[in-house]
N, C-alpha and C positions, 0 to 999 in steps of 0.2 A: 741437418736441422734447418728450420725455416730461415733463421738469420743468415746462415751461410748462403742459402739459395738466393736471397733477396739483395744481399749487400751490393753486388756489382751494379744493380739497377739504381739503387738509392743514392749512392755516394760516388759516382764518377764525377770528374771535374767539369767545370764550365768556365768559359771566358767571361770575366766579370766587368772589366773596366776599359774596354776598348774606347778610345776617345774618338767618337764619330759624330757627325752631324745627324740629328734624329728629329723626329716629330714628337718627342716626349712632352707631355703636358702634366702639370701637377695641380690637382684640384685644391683650392684654398682650404676647404673644410677638412679634407684628408691630411693636408700638411699641418694644420693646426692640431689635429689629434695626435699625429706622430710626434710633434714637438712637445705636446703635453705629456705624452708617454715618456719621452726622454727626460723631461723636467722632473717627473714623479720618481724616476729611477736614478736620480743623482745629477742630472744635467748633461747636456750635449758635450760640453767642454770636458767633463770628467770622462765620459765614454770615449771621446776622440783621443784622449791621452793614453788609453789602454791599447797596447800593441800585442800582448800575449796573455794567456791565462793558463793556469794549471789547477785542476780540481781532482779530488779523490773521494771515494765513498764505496758504494756497493752497486752491483748491476744484476739484473735478472733478465735472462733471455727466455722469452715465453715460448713454450713448445710442449711437447709431450714426451718426456716430462720437462718442466722448467729447469734451467741451469742457472745457478747463482755463484757469485764470487765478488772479490774486491776489484775496484776499477780505478784507473787513472785516466784522465782526459785532458788533453792539451790543445790549445788553439793558437794560431798565429795570424794576426790581421784578420782578413775576412775569408781567406782561401785555403789555409792549411789546418789540418786537424789530425789528431791521433788518439785512439782509445786502446788501452791495454787492460784486458780483463784476466785476472788470475783465477783460473777455474780448477776443478779437481784433477783434470787430466793435463794441465799445463796452462800456458799463457796464450790467449787469443788476442791478436793485435790487428788493427787496420788503420790505415792512414791515407790521407790525400795530400800529395805534395808534388809541385811542379808538373801539374797536368796528368798525374797518374794516381789511380786508386790501387792500394796494395793490401792484401790480406795475408796474415801469417797465422796459420792454424796451430792448435795445441801441439801437434807433432813436429812443428818447425817448418812445414812446407809453405813456400811463398807462392802466391798467385796475384796477378795484377792485370789491369786493363787501362790502356791509354784512351784518351777521348776518341770515340769511334768515328770512322767515316761512314755516314749513313748508307752508302752504297754497299758496304761490306757486312751489314747486319740485316737480319730479317725484318726489322722494323726500326724506324728512326726514333730517337729519343734524346732528351736533354735531362739535366739533373737540377736539384735545387740551386738557387742562385748563390747562396752563401754557406758553403760547407762548414766553416768553423763556428757558425752561429748556434750550433746544437746546445751548448751549455751556457752561451752568453748571447742571447738573442737581440740585445739592444744595439750592438755594434752595426748590424745591418741597416738599422734605421738611419744612423748618421751617414752611411754610405749612400743610401737611396736619396736622402734629402739633399746631399751635396752634389750629386752627379746629374748632369743634363741628359744622360742616356736612360733615365728611369722615369716612366710615367707613374703617377700616384693618383688613385681614384677612390672615391668614397662610395660604398655600396649599401650603407644603411646599418640599422641596429638589428642584431640577431641574438639568439640564445646559444651559448656554448658552455658546457660543463656547469650548468646552473647559474651562469653569469649573463647579464645583458652586456653585449659587447659591440663596439664599433667594428665593422667589417671593412677593411681597407686593403686594396690590391696595389701591389708594387710590381711593375712589369718593365723589363729591359726592352727598349725599342731599338730595332736594327735600322741602319741606314739603307736607303736604296729600295724602298717599296715594301710590299707585303712579306712578312716573315712566316713561312709555312710551319715553323716550329714554335710559334709565339706562345702556344699553350704551356710549353715547358720553360718559358722565360718569365714566368709570373709566380708571385707568392702572395697569399692573403695573410694579413695580420688581424687577429681578433683581440681587441684591446678593451679591457673592462671599462665600462662607461662611468664607473665611480672612482676606482683606484688608478685607472690608466695603466695597469699592469698587463703585459702580454699573456693572455690565457692560452692561446694556441696559434700556430702557424699552419698553413695548408698550401700544398702545391701538387703538381702531377708528376708522376714518374712513368716509365714505359707503358704503352698501350692505355694511356689516360687513367691509370690507377691513382686513386687519391692517397696522398702521403701527408700525415699530420704529426706535429710535435706538440704535446700538451705540457704546460708549465704551471707549477704551483709551489707553495712553501717558499715564497720569496724571502731572502735574508740580506740584510745590508752588509756588504764587504767593502772596506776601504772607501766608503761613501757612495757606493752604487749598489743597486739591487741585483741579486743573482737568484735565479730559480734553483732551489735545492732538490726539487722533485721534477723529473723529466721522463716522459713516456712517448715512445714512437708508436704510431698506428699506421698500418699499411692495409688499404682496402678494408678498413673497419676492424682489423685485428691487431692487437698489441704485439709488437715484435720484441721490444725490450723496455725496461724501466731502469733508470739510474736515480739513486738517492745519494746526493752529495753530502759529505760531512765537512768539507772545507774547500776554499777556493782562494788562490792568490793571483796577483797580477804583476806584469812587467818584470818577469824574472830574467829577461834577456834571452829568451829562447831563440835559437837559430834554425835555419832551414834543415840542418842536419838532424835535428831532434825529431823530424817527421819522416825520416827515411828508414824503412824497415829492411833489415838485413838478416 
């Protein structure tokens, strides 16, 4: 199925928080919009206090035919995530933990990939900056605003999903000159110009393929906004859609919860 084929490219780990000297710059207009988005979603303080989340609902893997089932999704800080989908043929799970992306198919077989050495693969690539942000996109804004390794730039007003949105790019800047992989170290945020909700994020995956996550049906949970409808698009095609029915925070999840066995 298309989801299984694409997974290793979309959700391999990336190094997020190396403390290095960089030439990162933060445009004041872009910073203002990101802060307004955080304020509208419950406030930066509330979002920084959230260390883990657990959501449940339903998932549809789009293909020929579509496959549907119940889903559980977990995230820890900005870099660990796990999705378990209960489907007709069994449970399909995938996770990113400690630098490794792992898939467990319905028949119980495990497959995984560590962060690749570019010389060992036919093309170089990076992955989205914040793997755990899929179901809780605002946490990545607090990270980007607080870290001196991220440039933040304002790209203008555009139309996305019927919304007028601010287009803001966040890019991790490497120390020591030009980064040949810079296109894979960036993410665009499309933020509604009226509500300041995140409508979509966009970045690149292998071979410069466009990867998008669309957000809607925002619901207040414990004082912060959570998108209860989430759809991933890859190269203009929907790969999966999650409809959440509930979300909880700060359950004390540990690293072990993200290890597939």
